[in-house]
N, C-alpha and C positions, 0 to 999 in steps of 0.2 A: 079709225081704224077697226074694224071687226075681227073676232081672232081669227089668222090665219094658221091654216095646217098645209105647210108645205108638201107638195104631192112627193112620196116616198122618201119623208124623211126619217134618217135614224141617228140619233145623237152620235159623235165620233167617237165618244168617252163613255164610260158607265159613273154613274154616281159616284162611288169613291174617287176615281182619276179625274173628275172634275174638281171633290171637295179638296185633291192636293193640286191642283191645278190655280184655283183661284187666290189662294195667298202669293202664292210665285208670281201672279201677276200683280197682284196689289204693292207686295214688296218692292218689287223690279219697278213698276212707274210710279210711286212714289219718291224712290230715290232718283229716280229718272225729272223728273217735276222739280226736286227741292233742290238738285244740283245745276240744273238748267238755267232755273230763273231766282235763284241765289233764297231761297226759301228756307224758315225753318218752321218746326213742328209747333204748332201753340194749341193746347186745349180748349175745347168748342164747347159753348152751351148748348143743350139741345131743346132749353125752352128760356123763353126770356118773359119780361113782365108786358102787358097790355099796356098801350095806350102811349108807348116810347116812341113810337115809329120805329125801332130798330128790327121788327122781324119785316121780312119781305111779302109785301100784299099781291107777289104773283099779276094777276090781271086785275085786280080789284074785288072779284067777286066770289074767289076762294073763302072758305070758311076754316080757320085753325084750329086746330084740336084746344079747347082751355078748361081750364081747373083752377080751385083754391087750393091754399095749405093752411094746414093749422100754423096758428101763429101769427099768421099775415093775411085773414080774413079781407080784407081792404083791398087786397090785391087781385087782380085775375092774370093768372099764368097761361100761357101760349107755348103749345109746343111749335117749333120754329118751321118754316117753309123751305128757307137755307137761311146763309148767314152773310148775304151780301151787305149789308149796312152794318152788324155786327163787327167784322175784318177791319173794317177801314176804322171803324173806334178802337180797336184794340190796336193798331197799328199807332195813332196816336198815344193809348194808353200807356204800350211799354216800352217807347221812343225808337220806334223803328225810323232809318234813316234812308236816304235816296239810295234807290238799288235793293233797299232789303226788303224781304217781306215775310209772309206766314202761309203756310198749309193746315188744313184742319182735316180730319175726319167728320163729316157733317153727316148726323141722322135726324130727318123729318118724317113726319108723317101727314101728307096730303089728302085729307079725305074725299074730295072732291073730287078725286082722278079720275078719269073713264079707265076701266082695267079691260088691258088686253095685251098683245105680245109683248109690247113697248115699256108699258106703264104700269106700275104699281104704287098702292096708299103710302109704301115706305118708300123714300129717299135716302140712298146712299151714295155721297158724292166727296170727292176731294175738293174740298173749297179754299181757294188760294188769294193772296189779295198781295201787293207789292207797291212801296212808295214811286212815285215818279215826281218826274221835274214839268215845268209849267209849256218847256218846249218840248218836251214828248207826248204830249196831246194833240197828237197827229197820227194821220194815216199811215205813216213807213215806220213809226215805233210798234203801232198794232200789230204791223206785217213782223216784223223783229222778232214780237212775242209768239203772237200764231204761229210761227216758224218751230219754235222751241217746242213748243207744247205738241205741236203734230210731231216734232223729231222724236218725243220722248215715247208719243202712243206708238210710232213704227219701230223702234228701236224694240219697244215691249213686244211687237208683234213677233219683231228677229228671233228675241229669246224664245218664244212661246211655239215658232218653227222649229228650233232645234233640238228644243226640248221633249217635246210632243207630236212633233211631225204635222202639224196645221200648215198646209200650205200658204203663204202670206201673199195678200194679194195688194195692199196699198200702194198707193202711186208715191214716187221720190218725192215730189212738190207739192203742195195744194196750193190752189189757185184763188183769189180773193176776187169774190162775184156780187156785187152789190143786191139787193132785193129789188130796185129799180129798175135796174140792168134785166134780172129775172120776168120782172112783169114786159120790159118793151119788149123782150125776145119771143113769149110766150104769156099774149094777152087774154088768150082763150081759155088757158088751163088755171085750173086752181091753185091755191099756192103749193098744197101737198103737190100737185102734178109738177107744179115747173119744180122743187126741189127733186124730186126723183129723174127728170130728166137731166138734171146738171148732176145730178149724182151719179148716176148709172154714165154720163159723160165722162165723166173727170175722174171717177173712182172715189174722190175726194174733195171738198171744195171748203170754203170760206165763205159762208153768206153774210154777209155785210148790211148792217144799218137795219137792223129788227126794231121796231116801235112808232118809226118815223112813216107817217099816211102816205100811202104812193097815189097815183093817178084816180083811183077811184074811190079815194076818201078814207080808205082803211088800211091799217100798218100790214106788212106780211103775217104778223104772229104778236102778239101783245108782249110788251114790258112793261114791267113796273117806272114810273117819273123819279123816281129818285136815287137810281142807283147807275145802270147804264146810262152813257151817254149816246140818245139815238137822235138827236138833233143839231149837232153840230155838222157844218155842210162841209164835205169833200171833194176831191179831185171824181170821185165814182158815187158823187150823190150825197142823201143825209148819214149820219153816224159813222160811229167810233166805237161800234159792238158788232157783235153778230155771233155766231154759230158754227162748229165745226163739225160737218155733215158728212158721212162716207157712203157707200153704197154696200149695201145688206144682202150679198149671194143667197142668203137660206130663205128670207121674206121677200128677197126682190123688190126693195124699197129703199128711199133714202133712211139714214139713220141716224140722229144727232148723238155726240159724243159729250160735247162739252158747249156752255156758254160761255162766254165773257166779255169783256170790253173794257176800254177806257171808262173810269166814271167821271160824274157829274162833277164839273165846280160848282160854284154859288150861281154863275149866269146861267149855264144849262140846265141846272135844277129850277129855278124859278121859270125860267121856259117853258119846261116841263110839265111842272106843275101848272102851270096856267094855262095850256093846251089840254091838259086832260080834266080841268075844273076841280083841280085839286090843293089851292092854294093856302086851304085850313091845315094842310100839313106843316106849314113854315113855322108854327108854334110849336110842335114835337123835338123830343131831345134833340134825335139824331139830327133832324132839318136846322136847328139854332146850331147846334154846334158847326155843319159846315158853313152856312152863313156867316159866323161869326169867324170864320178862319181858323176853328180848333181843330180841324182835321186833316191830314194831309191830302194831296193829289194823289192818287194812286190809278191802279189799274187791277182787274181780279176777273175772275171766273170760278165756273165749278166744272168738274168732270164728272162723270156717273159713273161710279163703281162700278154696279152690276153691269150699267150698259157695256163699259169697255170688256169685261167679262165674257158674258154675254157674245159681243160681236167676235171679241179674239177666239172663243171655243165653239164658235158657227153654230150657237145654240138657236134655237125656234121660238123658246118663250123666256121672259127672264125671271119666271121662277125656278127654271134648270140652274141657276147661278143665285139663287136668292129665295130664304124660308121668308114666304109673305102669307099673306090672305086672299084667296079668288073666291070668285061666284061658285056653287055649286056644280052647277050646269057646264061651267069653263073648267072645271076639275074632270067632270065626267069625260067630258070632251078629248082634254089632253090625255087621257090614262085610256079612252078608245083607240087613241092613236099613237099610243107608247112611247109619250114625250113625258120624263118621272120630274116631276117638282121636288123640289127640297121643302 
């Protein structure tokens, strides 16, 4: 995705009003998320030890920012990519029970991110995780949780509409559509084009089963093999995970707000590690704990904080709601078109 300058774009509010609206959105949504999913706030790390398997490997090619520290020169420290696996370990460590969970403010650096309107090297998310039972590892329960998260997004949109006069556009309901269904319906389109078609048609949808291979031999998008369950078969195909995607009327494209899913049990973990050729991870701290039944079954995900603010405030660039670093050429282009970055 190259930089998009929407025709005739003008921010609907100035920088100072934007700065006031950002905490209003964040405060409202995190209260909604905690209440709807029965979550408590937990303090989260910004970095973890390398070689433990705790950091999110994303697609397996992204390079974590790493460093050493005085007094512990034998260890290599990595800035997190996300807290997908750390949260599950925290549920066990802190003694959370069935139906309980945590949410955190996650701050990450993704140095290999391709920067454009939607992507920054700085990632800020609400990361959350909740303990589930074995009989909740199915599509019906995933649907139940997706509806709760989406209701929190829609409730926050309603608040912003009332407080700042931004026209609400989200539909009442969010359908679940599998990546296999999208492939079958639009075989001649690229992955992103399929998302665009569905997002524009429905306004918002949950893209189910990201990570499993489609008929063309490639997944819809990459997912690490050791947290989301993208291999378990359901009535709609493979996978118990996915993304909440909405239609962005400013950029005229599909816009991901959240990635989430039921997490792997030990059988799904081994299956997915074998499929991706990463069985060597079974010797790492996180993976050993999971295969030895020392971690609870769980569901979890992340919701982009800047992404949600950008969408609800109808911004054209994520830099309008986040203080970040952008290529000088991009900065100059944004300035030429009157798009203010923080």
